[in-house]
Biopython code that builds the backbone (N, CA, C, O; Angstrom):
import numpy as np
from Bio.PDB.StructureBuilder import StructureBuilder

atoms = [
    (1, "MET", "N", (-9.109, -32.435, -21.077)),
    (1, "MET", "CA", (-10.126, -33.615, -20.829)),
    (1, "MET", "C", (-11.271, -33.035, -21.233)),
    (1, "MET", "O", (-11.716, -31.887, -21.253)),
    (2, "PRO", "N", (-11.784, -34.527, -21.674)),
    (2, "PRO", "CA", (-13.294, -34.039, -21.698)),
    (2, "PRO", "C", (-13.519, -34.159, -20.549)),
    (2, "PRO", "O", (-12.978, -34.372, -19.464)),
    (3, "GLU", "N", (-15.236, -33.824, -21.407)),
    (3, "GLU", "CA", (-16.088, -33.313, -19.718)),
    (3, "GLU", "C", (-17.120, -34.464, -19.960)),
    (3, "GLU", "O", (-17.303, -35.172, -20.950)),
    (4, "ALA", "N", (-17.635, -34.431, -18.940)),
    (4, "ALA", "CA", (-18.884, -35.417, -18.360)),
    (4, "ALA", "C", (-20.417, -34.570, -19.019)),
    (4, "ALA", "O", (-20.884, -33.439, -18.886)),
    (5, "GLU", "N", (-20.950, -36.177, -19.978)),
    (5, "GLU", "CA", (-22.107, -35.208, -21.532)),
    (5, "GLU", "C", (-23.608, -35.803, -20.601)),
    (5, "GLU", "O", (-23.499, -36.959, -20.192)),
    (6, "LYS", "N", (-24.408, -35.368, -20.403)),
    (6, "LYS", "CA", (-25.770, -35.300, -19.875)),
    (6, "LYS", "C", (-26.347, -35.903, -21.300)),
    (6, "LYS", "O", (-26.408, -35.385, -22.415)),
    (7, "ILE", "N", (-26.786, -37.336, -20.769)),
    (7, "ILE", "CA", (-26.687, -38.399, -22.215)),
    (7, "ILE", "C", (-28.892, -38.418, -21.171)),
    (7, "ILE", "O", (-29.845, -38.810, -21.844)),
    (8, "LEU", "N", (-29.110, -37.933, -19.644)),
    (8, "LEU", "CA", (-30.483, -38.003, -19.387)),
    (8, "LEU", "C", (-31.191, -37.178, -19.068)),
    (8, "LEU", "O", (-30.779, -36.331, -19.860)),
    (9, "ASP", "N", (-31.922, -36.710, -18.564)),
    (9, "ASP", "CA", (-32.683, -35.741, -17.541)),
    (9, "ASP", "C", (-34.021, -35.705, -17.664)),
    (9, "ASP", "O", (-34.357, -34.769, -18.389)),
    (10, "VAL", "N", (-34.685, -36.169, -17.364)),
    (10, "VAL", "CA", (-35.850, -36.640, -17.014)),
    (10, "VAL", "C", (-36.484, -35.534, -15.739)),
    (10, "VAL", "O", (-35.634, -35.314, -14.875)),
    (11, "ARG", "N", (-37.652, -34.921, -15.542)),
    (11, "ARG", "CA", (-37.977, -34.877, -14.165)),
    (11, "ARG", "C", (-40.162, -35.135, -14.556)),
    (11, "ARG", "O", (-40.774, -35.019, -15.617)),
    (12, "ASN", "N", (-40.625, -35.465, -13.251)),
    (12, "ASN", "CA", (-41.873, -35.893, -13.459)),
    (12, "ASN", "C", (-42.076, -35.396, -12.486)),
    (12, "ASN", "O", (-41.346, -35.591, -11.515)),
    (13, "GLU", "N", (-43.558, -34.276, -12.431)),
    (13, "GLU", "CA", (-44.230, -34.630, -10.748)),
    (13, "GLU", "C", (-45.193, -34.357, -11.151)),
    (13, "GLU", "O", (-45.726, -33.508, -11.866)),
    (14, "PHE", "N", (-45.626, -36.124, -9.998)),
    (14, "PHE", "CA", (-47.057, -36.321, -9.683)),
    (14, "PHE", "C", (-47.614, -35.570, -9.090)),
    (14, "PHE", "O", (-47.058, -34.791, -8.316)),
    (15, "GLN", "N", (-49.179, -35.622, -9.355)),
    (15, "GLN", "CA", (-49.886, -35.565, -8.386)),
    (15, "GLN", "C", (-50.232, -35.246, -7.368)),
    (15, "GLN", "O", (-50.464, -34.170, -6.818)),
    (16, "ASP", "N", (-50.287, -36.916, -6.941)),
    (16, "ASP", "CA", (-49.759, -36.874, -5.027)),
    (16, "ASP", "C", (-48.507, -36.484, -4.694)),
    (16, "ASP", "O", (-47.721, -37.210, -4.086)),
    (17, "GLY", "N", (-48.270, -35.373, -5.057)),
    (17, "GLY", "CA", (-46.979, -34.706, -4.704)),
    (17, "GLY", "C", (-45.707, -35.841, -5.041)),
    (17, "GLY", "O", (-44.939, -35.522, -4.133)),
    (18, "THR", "N", (-45.405, -36.326, -5.359)),
    (18, "THR", "CA", (-44.458, -37.367, -5.966)),
    (18, "THR", "C", (-43.413, -36.731, -6.847)),
    (18, "THR", "O", (-43.953, -36.407, -7.904)),
    (19, "LEU", "N", (-42.187, -36.438, -6.833)),
    (19, "LEU", "CA", (-40.991, -36.748, -7.701)),
    (19, "LEU", "C", (-40.540, -37.097, -8.434)),
    (19, "LEU", "O", (-39.403, -36.783, -8.083)),
    (20, "LEU", "N", (-40.360, -37.770, -9.712)),
    (20, "LEU", "CA", (-39.206, -39.143, -10.335)),
    (20, "LEU", "C", (-38.775, -38.090, -10.755)),
    (20, "LEU", "O", (-39.512, -37.177, -11.128)),
    (21, "VAL", "N", (-36.759, -38.015, -10.768)),
    (21, "VAL", "CA", (-36.161, -37.595, -11.280)),
    (21, "VAL", "C", (-34.998, -38.223, -11.506)),
    (21, "VAL", "O", (-34.401, -38.638, -10.513)),
    (22, "ILE", "N", (-34.311, -38.478, -13.052)),
    (22, "ILE", "CA", (-33.610, -38.834, -13.754)),
    (22, "ILE", "C", (-32.082, -38.370, -14.390)),
    (22, "ILE", "O", (-31.911, -38.003, -15.553)),
    (23, "ARG", "N", (-31.342, -38.444, -13.663)),
    (23, "ARG", "CA", (-30.257, -37.787, -14.566)),
    (23, "ARG", "C", (-28.872, -38.860, -14.692)),
    (23, "ARG", "O", (-28.475, -39.596, -13.789)),
    (24, "VAL", "N", (-28.352, -38.742, -15.881)),
    (24, "VAL", "CA", (-27.503, -39.794, -16.606)),
    (24, "VAL", "C", (-26.709, -38.837, -16.892)),
    (24, "VAL", "O", (-27.124, -37.746, -17.283)),
    (25, "TRP", "N", (-24.887, -39.248, -16.661)),
    (25, "TRP", "CA", (-23.990, -38.134, -17.440)),
    (25, "TRP", "C", (-23.015, -39.593, -17.645)),
    (25, "TRP", "O", (-22.822, -40.581, -16.938)),
    (26, "SER", "N", (-22.487, -39.117, -19.109)),
    (26, "SER", "CA", (-21.102, -39.929, -19.857)),
    (26, "SER", "C", (-19.809, -39.471, -18.895)),
    (26, "SER", "O", (-19.654, -38.269, -19.111)),
    (27, "VAL", "N", (-19.167, -39.771, -18.264)),
    (27, "VAL", "CA", (-18.394, -39.180, -17.854)),
    (27, "VAL", "C", (-16.724, -40.117, -18.193)),
    (27, "VAL", "O", (-16.622, -41.321, -18.430)),
    (28, "PRO", "N", (-15.252, -38.783, -18.084)),
    (28, "PRO", "CA", (-14.466, -39.931, -19.176)),
    (28, "PRO", "C", (-14.125, -40.648, -17.804)),
    (28, "PRO", "O", (-14.120, -41.811, -18.209)),
    (29, "ALA", "N", (-13.939, -40.703, -16.936)),
    (29, "ALA", "CA", (-13.396, -41.702, -16.016)),
    (29, "ALA", "C", (-14.519, -42.324, -14.850)),
    (29, "ALA", "O", (-15.541, -41.710, -14.544)),
    (30, "PRO", "N", (-14.197, -43.428, -14.363)),
    (30, "PRO", "CA", (-15.161, -44.297, -13.833)),
    (30, "PRO", "C", (-15.079, -42.942, -12.759)),
    (30, "PRO", "O", (-14.189, -42.093, -12.715)),
    (31, "VAL", "N", (-16.554, -43.059, -11.752)),
    (31, "VAL", "CA", (-17.357, -42.536, -10.343)),
    (31, "VAL", "C", (-16.562, -43.884, -9.589)),
    (31, "VAL", "O", (-16.933, -45.019, -9.886)),
    (32, "PRO", "N", (-15.071, -43.602, -8.263)),
    (32, "PRO", "CA", (-14.421, -44.540, -7.891)),
    (32, "PRO", "C", (-15.487, -44.971, -6.368)),
    (32, "PRO", "O", (-15.897, -44.100, -5.601)),
    (33, "PRO", "N", (-15.812, -46.646, -6.175)),
    (33, "PRO", "CA", (-14.812, -47.421, -7.133)),
    (33, "PRO", "C", (-16.081, -48.026, -7.928)),
    (33, "PRO", "O", (-16.622, -49.035, -7.476)),
    (34, "SER", "N", (-16.598, -47.370, -9.203)),
    (34, "SER", "CA", (-17.786, -47.822, -9.818)),
    (34, "SER", "C", (-16.784, -47.757, -10.997)),
    (34, "SER", "O", (-15.920, -46.904, -11.201)),
    (35, "VAL", "N", (-17.109, -48.899, -11.757)),
    (35, "VAL", "CA", (-15.760, -49.448, -13.198)),
    (35, "VAL", "C", (-16.232, -48.412, -13.964)),
    (35, "VAL", "O", (-15.675, -47.341, -14.206)),
    (36, "HIS", "N", (-17.651, -48.946, -14.445)),
    (36, "HIS", "CA", (-18.797, -47.861, -15.662)),
    (36, "HIS", "C", (-17.840, -46.499, -16.238)),
    (36, "HIS", "O", (-16.694, -46.126, -15.991)),
    (37, "ARG", "N", (-18.481, -46.199, -16.754)),
    (37, "ARG", "CA", (-18.288, -44.363, -17.002)),
    (37, "ARG", "C", (-19.519, -43.718, -17.356)),
    (37, "ARG", "O", (-19.935, -43.037, -18.293)),
    (38, "PHE", "N", (-20.012, -44.236, -16.125)),
    (38, "PHE", "CA", (-21.610, -42.914, -16.188)),
    (38, "PHE", "C", (-21.775, -42.263, -14.369)),
    (38, "PHE", "O", (-21.493, -42.825, -13.311)),
    (39, "LYS", "N", (-22.114, -41.437, -14.535)),
    (39, "LYS", "CA", (-22.587, -40.889, -12.715)),
    (39, "LYS", "C", (-24.426, -40.825, -13.255)),
    (39, "LYS", "O", (-25.015, -40.215, -14.147)),
    (40, "TYR", "N", (-24.777, -41.619, -12.373)),
    (40, "TYR", "CA", (-26.046, -41.059, -12.431)),
    (40, "TYR", "C", (-26.912, -40.858, -11.090)),
    (40, "TYR", "O", (-26.491, -40.994, -9.941)),
    (41, "SER", "N", (-27.768, -40.624, -11.351)),
    (41, "SER", "CA", (-28.592, -39.979, -9.902)),
    (41, "SER", "C", (-30.097, -40.049, -10.197)),
    (41, "SER", "O", (-30.662, -39.067, -10.680)),
    (42, "PHE", "N", (-31.108, -41.768, -9.779)),
    (42, "PHE", "CA", (-32.183, -41.701, -9.809)),
    (42, "PHE", "C", (-33.300, -40.994, -8.599)),
    (42, "PHE", "O", (-33.255, -41.500, -7.478)),
    (43, "PHE", "N", (-33.814, -40.391, -8.723)),
    (43, "PHE", "CA", (-34.939, -39.884, -7.664)),
    (43, "PHE", "C", (-36.310, -39.888, -7.334)),
    (43, "PHE", "O", (-36.985, -38.878, -7.530)),
    (44, "PHE", "N", (-36.777, -40.874, -6.872)),
    (44, "PHE", "CA", (-38.444, -40.796, -6.305)),
    (44, "PHE", "C", (-38.614, -40.481, -4.937)),
    (44, "PHE", "O", (-37.978, -41.014, -4.028)),
    (45, "GLY", "N", (-39.579, -39.510, -4.787)),
    (45, "GLY", "CA", (-39.958, -38.670, -3.438)),
    (45, "GLY", "C", (-40.530, -37.713, -3.648)),
    (45, "GLY", "O", (-40.928, -37.491, -4.792)),
    (46, "ARG", "N", (-40.820, -36.608, -2.362)),
    (46, "ARG", "CA", (-41.576, -35.685, -1.911)),
    (46, "ARG", "C", (-40.599, -34.480, -2.144)),
    (46, "ARG", "O", (-39.576, -34.800, -2.749)),
    (47, "PRO", "N", (-40.683, -33.411, -1.855)),
    (47, "PRO", "CA", (-40.030, -31.926, -0.860)),
    (47, "PRO", "C", (-39.478, -32.429, 0.153)),
    (47, "PRO", "O", (-40.178, -32.624, 1.147)),
    (48, "GLY", "N", (-38.142, -32.759, 0.172)),
    (48, "GLY", "CA", (-37.495, -33.168, 1.555)),
    (48, "GLY", "C", (-37.751, -34.560, 1.699)),
    (48, "GLY", "O", (-36.803, -34.678, 2.475)),
    (49, "VAL", "N", (-38.210, -35.742, 1.630)),
    (49, "VAL", "CA", (-38.048, -36.424, 1.641)),
    (49, "VAL", "C", (-37.982, -37.716, 0.871)),
    (49, "VAL", "O", (-38.828, -38.328, 0.220)),
    (50, "ARG", "N", (-36.977, -37.894, 1.088)),
    (50, "ARG", "CA", (-36.605, -39.852, -0.504)),
    (50, "ARG", "C", (-37.248, -40.797, -0.468)),
    (50, "ARG", "O", (-36.846, -41.550, 0.418)),
    (51, "LEU", "N", (-38.014, -41.139, -0.956)),
    (51, "LEU", "CA", (-38.053, -42.766, -0.928)),
    (51, "LEU", "C", (-37.760, -44.118, -1.714)),
    (51, "LEU", "O", (-37.799, -45.320, -1.452)),
    (52, "VAL", "N", (-37.413, -43.233, -2.925)),
    (52, "VAL", "CA", (-36.128, -44.061, -3.422)),
    (52, "VAL", "C", (-35.337, -43.262, -3.667)),
    (52, "VAL", "O", (-35.556, -42.051, -3.654)),
    (53, "LEU", "N", (-33.811, -44.029, -4.050)),
    (53, "LEU", "CA", (-33.143, -43.223, -4.982)),
    (53, "LEU", "C", (-31.322, -43.788, -5.143)),
    (53, "LEU", "O", (-30.400, -43.591, -4.351)),
    (54, "PHE", "N", (-31.314, -44.302, -6.070)),
    (54, "PHE", "CA", (-29.995, -44.676, -7.125)),
    (54, "PHE", "C", (-29.077, -44.208, -7.705)),
    (54, "PHE", "O", (-29.320, -43.316, -8.518)),
    (55, "ASP", "N", (-28.215, -44.483, -7.571)),
    (55, "ASP", "CA", (-26.975, -43.088, -7.111)),
    (55, "ASP", "C", (-25.355, -43.679, -7.128)),
    (55, "ASP", "O", (-24.932, -44.713, -6.611)),
    (56, "ASN", "N", (-24.678, -42.733, -7.843)),
    (56, "ASN", "CA", (-23.296, -43.833, -7.720)),
    (56, "ASN", "C", (-22.723, -42.648, -7.190)),
    (56, "ASN", "O", (-23.164, -41.672, -7.797)),
    (57, "GLU", "N", (-21.534, -42.202, -5.876)),
    (57, "GLU", "CA", (-20.422, -41.423, -5.934)),
    (57, "GLU", "C", (-18.937, -42.081, -5.623)),
    (57, "GLU", "O", (-18.712, -43.283, -5.482)),
    (58, "ARG", "N", (-18.002, -41.029, -5.551)),
    (58, "ARG", "CA", (-16.644, -41.287, -5.284)),
    (58, "ARG", "C", (-16.853, -41.662, -3.555)),
    (58, "ARG", "O", (-17.695, -41.181, -2.797)),
    (59, "GLY", "N", (-15.779, -42.685, -3.244)),
    (59, "GLY", "CA", (-16.007, -43.710, -2.301)),
    (59, "GLY", "C", (-17.410, -44.364, -1.978)),
    (59, "GLY", "O", (-17.459, -44.897, -0.869)),
    (60, "LYS", "N", (-18.302, -44.407, -2.572)),
    (60, "LYS", "CA", (-19.533, -45.559, -2.002)),
    (60, "LYS", "C", (-19.793, -46.151, -3.694)),
    (60, "LYS", "O", (-20.011, -47.344, -3.906)),
    (61, "GLY", "N", (-19.747, -45.394, -4.514)),
    (61, "GLY", "CA", (-19.980, -46.419, -5.842)),
    (61, "GLY", "C", (-21.357, -46.353, -5.858)),
    (61, "GLY", "O", (-22.164, -45.571, -5.356)),
    (62, "ASP", "N", (-21.486, -47.676, -6.777)),
    (62, "ASP", "CA", (-22.815, -47.527, -7.407)),
    (62, "ASP", "C", (-23.710, -48.188, -5.925)),
    (62, "ASP", "O", (-23.033, -48.952, -5.236)),
    (63, "HIS", "N", (-24.983, -47.949, -5.505)),
    (63, "HIS", "CA", (-25.909, -48.580, -4.443)),
    (63, "HIS", "C", (-26.943, -47.904, -4.312)),
    (63, "HIS", "O", (-26.654, -46.777, -4.717)),
    (64, "LYS", "N", (-28.397, -47.937, -3.853)),
    (64, "LYS", "CA", (-29.006, -47.726, -3.771)),
    (64, "LYS", "C", (-29.946, -47.742, -1.713)),
    (64, "LYS", "O", (-29.445, -48.396, -0.798)),
    (65, "HIS", "N", (-30.855, -47.141, -1.590)),
    (65, "HIS", "CA", (-31.994, -46.165, -1.249)),
    (65, "HIS", "C", (-32.522, -46.705, -1.388)),
    (65, "HIS", "O", (-32.298, -47.177, -2.502)),
    (66, "ILE", "N", (-33.777, -47.381, -0.701)),
    (66, "ILE", "CA", (-35.315, -47.489, -0.228)),
    (66, "ILE", "C", (-35.874, -47.534, 1.018)),
    (66, "ILE", "O", (-35.900, -48.523, 1.752)),
    (67, "ARG", "N", (-36.535, -45.930, 1.357)),
    (67, "ARG", "CA", (-36.566, -45.190, 2.304)),
    (67, "ARG", "C", (-34.902, -45.147, 3.308)),
    (67, "ARG", "O", (-33.816, -44.694, 2.944)),
    (68, "GLU", "N", (-35.295, -45.820, 4.663)),
    (68, "GLU", "CA", (-33.798, -45.442, 5.175)),
    (68, "GLU", "C", (-33.408, -46.412, 4.836)),
    (68, "GLU", "O", (-33.851, -47.103, 5.754)),
    (69, "ILE", "N", (-32.816, -47.188, 4.116)),
    (69, "ILE", "CA", (-32.484, -48.595, 3.921)),
    (69, "ILE", "C", (-31.168, -48.434, 2.657)),
    (69, "ILE", "O", (-31.467, -48.697, 1.492)),
    (70, "GLU", "N", (-29.718, -47.985, 3.004)),
    (70, "GLU", "CA", (-28.831, -48.301, 2.103)),
    (70, "GLU", "C", (-27.909, -50.167, 1.374)),
    (70, "GLU", "O", (-27.263, -50.998, 2.013)),
    (71, "THR", "N", (-28.131, -50.152, 0.504)),
    (71, "THR", "CA", (-27.095, -50.683, -0.106)),
    (71, "THR", "C", (-26.800, -50.978, -1.685)),
    (71, "THR", "O", (-27.272, -50.701, -2.788)),
    (72, "SER", "N", (-26.092, -51.462, -1.303)),
    (72, "SER", "CA", (-24.568, -52.027, -2.838)),
    (72, "SER", "C", (-26.039, -51.993, -4.246)),
    (72, "SER", "O", (-27.269, -52.017, -4.289)),
    (73, "TYR", "N", (-25.534, -51.965, -4.649)),
    (73, "TYR", "CA", (-26.486, -51.924, -6.139)),
    (73, "TYR", "C", (-25.025, -52.434, -7.196)),
    (73, "TYR", "O", (-23.892, -51.955, -7.211)),
    (74, "TYR", "N", (-25.567, -53.484, -7.943)),
    (74, "TYR", "CA", (-24.524, -54.213, -9.033)),
    (74, "TYR", "C", (-24.892, -53.362, -10.019)),
    (74, "TYR", "O", (-26.119, -53.323, -10.116)),
    (75, "PHE", "N", (-24.245, -52.563, -10.899)),
    (75, "PHE", "CA", (-24.659, -51.716, -12.258)),
    (75, "PHE", "C", (-24.180, -52.805, -13.309)),
    (75, "PHE", "O", (-23.202, -53.550, -13.249)),
    (76, "GLU", "N", (-25.033, -52.696, -14.169)),
    (76, "GLU", "CA", (-24.875, -53.645, -15.864)),
    (76, "GLU", "C", (-24.996, -52.813, -16.760)),
    (76, "GLU", "O", (-24.345, -52.508, -17.759)),
    (77, "SER", "N", (-26.349, -52.315, -16.057)),
    (77, "SER", "CA", (-26.085, -50.935, -17.648)),
    (77, "SER", "C", (-26.799, -49.746, -17.093)),
    (77, "SER", "O", (-26.850, -49.286, -15.952)),
    (78, "VAL", "N", (-27.533, -49.249, -18.639)),
    (78, "VAL", "CA", (-28.166, -47.718, -18.020)),
    (78, "VAL", "C", (-30.287, -48.685, -18.009)),
    (78, "VAL", "O", (-31.275, -48.667, -17.275)),
    (79, "GLU", "N", (-30.034, -49.071, -18.789)),
    (79, "GLU", "CA", (-31.234, -49.468, -19.405)),
    (79, "GLU", "C", (-31.754, -50.672, -17.921)),
    (79, "GLU", "O", (-32.768, -50.342, -17.306)),
    (80, "LYS", "N", (-31.091, -51.829, -17.521)),
    (80, "LYS", "CA", (-30.869, -52.448, -16.393)),
    (80, "LYS", "C", (-31.229, -51.392, -14.796)),
    (80, "LYS", "O", (-31.398, -52.106, -13.807)),
    (81, "LEU", "N", (-31.277, -50.735, -14.682)),
    (81, "LEU", "CA", (-30.608, -49.857, -14.217)),
    (81, "LEU", "C", (-32.262, -48.691, -13.498)),
    (81, "LEU", "O", (-32.753, -48.410, -12.404)),
    (82, "THR", "N", (-32.603, -48.293, -15.431)),
    (82, "THR", "CA", (-34.196, -47.881, -15.127)),
    (82, "THR", "C", (-34.821, -49.208, -14.386)),
    (82, "THR", "O", (-35.208, -49.197, -13.217)),
    (83, "ALA", "N", (-34.851, -50.124, -15.080)),
    (83, "ALA", "CA", (-35.944, -51.468, -14.623)),
    (83, "ALA", "C", (-36.025, -51.773, -13.243)),
    (83, "ALA", "O", (-36.976, -52.053, -12.513)),
    (84, "ASP", "N", (-34.484, -51.622, -13.005)),
    (84, "ASP", "CA", (-33.976, -51.869, -11.665)),
    (84, "ASP", "C", (-35.190, -50.477, -10.554)),
    (84, "ASP", "O", (-36.046, -50.536, -9.672)),
    (85, "PHE", "N", (-34.680, -49.710, -11.148)),
    (85, "PHE", "CA", (-35.623, -48.107, -10.392)),
    (85, "PHE", "C", (-36.434, -48.213, -10.467)),
    (85, "PHE", "O", (-36.977, -47.963, -9.392)),
    (86, "LEU", "N", (-37.499, -48.657, -11.639)),
    (86, "LEU", "CA", (-39.203, -48.274, -11.748)),
    (86, "LEU", "C", (-39.640, -49.572, -11.539)),
    (86, "LEU", "O", (-40.760, -49.744, -12.018)),
    (87, "ALA", "N", (-39.169, -50.543, -11.002)),
    (87, "ALA", "CA", (-39.188, -51.678, -10.028)),
    (87, "ALA", "C", (-39.479, -51.385, -8.327)),
    (87, "ALA", "O", (-40.332, -51.851, -7.572)),
    (88, "ALA", "N", (-38.451, -50.476, -8.119)),
    (88, "ALA", "CA", (-38.845, -50.001, -6.669)),
    (88, "ALA", "C", (-39.346, -49.003, -6.838)),
    (88, "ALA", "O", (-40.080, -48.765, -5.878)),
    (89, "VAL", "N", (-39.377, -47.863, -7.914)),
    (89, "VAL", "CA", (-40.666, -47.007, -7.402)),
    (89, "VAL", "C", (-42.125, -47.529, -7.112)),
    (89, "VAL", "O", (-43.033, -47.286, -6.317)),
    (90, "ARG", "N", (-41.879, -48.366, -8.163)),
    (90, "ARG", "CA", (-43.966, -48.947, -8.211)),
    (90, "ARG", "C", (-43.886, -50.121, -6.990)),
    (90, "ARG", "O", (-44.797, -50.937, -6.843)),
    (91, "ALA", "N", (-42.806, -50.102, -6.228)),
    (91, "ALA", "CA", (-43.392, -51.537, -5.128)),
    (91, "ALA", "C", (-43.586, -49.899, -3.556)),
    (91, "ALA", "O", (-44.403, -49.962, -2.638)),
    (92, "VAL", "N", (-42.546, -48.668, -3.780)),
    (92, "VAL", "CA", (-42.438, -47.973, -2.409)),
    (92, "VAL", "C", (-44.189, -47.542, -3.101)),
    (92, "VAL", "O", (-45.018, -47.155, -2.277)),
    (93, "GLN", "N", (-44.487, -47.621, -4.171)),
    (93, "GLN", "CA", (-46.197, -46.501, -4.823)),
    (93, "GLN", "C", (-46.796, -47.940, -3.891)),
    (93, "GLN", "O", (-46.992, -47.686, -2.703)),
    (94, "ALA", "N", (-47.051, -49.187, -4.266)),
    (94, "ALA", "CA", (-48.258, -49.713, -3.582)),
    (94, "ALA", "C", (-48.088, -49.893, -2.515)),
    (94, "ALA", "O", (-49.192, -49.973, -1.975)),
    (95, "GLU", "N", (-46.811, -50.095, -1.376)),
    (95, "GLU", "CA", (-46.599, -49.517, 0.015)),
    (95, "GLU", "C", (-47.527, -48.809, 0.071)),
    (95, "GLU", "O", (-48.632, -49.336, -0.051)),
    (96, "GLU", "N", (-47.432, -47.258, 0.290)),
    (96, "GLU", "CA", (-48.174, -46.283, 0.355)),
    (96, "GLU", "C", (-48.916, -46.333, 0.134)),
    (96, "GLU", "O", (-49.689, -45.775, 0.912)),
    (97, "GLU", "N", (-49.579, -47.032, -1.142)),
    (97, "GLU", "CA", (-51.123, -47.045, -1.464)),
    (97, "GLU", "C", (-52.036, -47.809, -0.113)),
    (97, "GLU", "O", (-52.944, -47.239, 0.494)),
    (98, "GLY", "N", (-51.556, -49.182, 0.160)),
    (98, "GLY", "CA", (-52.453, -49.887, 1.000)),
    (98, "GLY", "C", (-51.464, -49.146, 2.376)),
    (98, "GLY", "O", (-51.336, -49.843, 3.382)),
    (99, "ARG", "N", (-51.024, -48.214, 2.360)),
    (99, "ARG", "CA", (-51.343, -47.573, 3.931)),
    (99, "ARG", "C", (-52.655, -46.746, 4.674)),
    (99, "ARG", "O", (-52.581, -46.406, 5.855)),
]
sb = StructureBuilder()
sb.init_structure("model")
sb.init_model(0)
sb.init_chain("A")
sb.init_seg("    ")
for serial, (resi, resn, name, xyz) in enumerate(atoms, 1):
    if name == "N":
        sb.init_residue(resn, " ", resi, " ")
    sb.init_atom(name, np.array(xyz, "f"), 0.0, 1.0, " ", f" {name:<3s}", serial, name[0])
structure = sb.get_structure()
């Protein structure tokens, strides 16, 4: 059986202590109930503090966390996922700056 292949692995630490981690794998079969062949985790936050997370997991499928709120996410492509994640990160950064 073919194994998962990591196709994206990015980690950036920022001066304000936030961390951005993007990981995407091509998987041999969808992660149920997702129907696409990607496993992904897009994280933005601080150590121990999740501000934004887009991921898919068995049983939950595609979803996102913005601070404490979890909602479903409609996956179209890795490119759209990346754009949506970065837009959510910018929104949270703007909120953080306004505090």
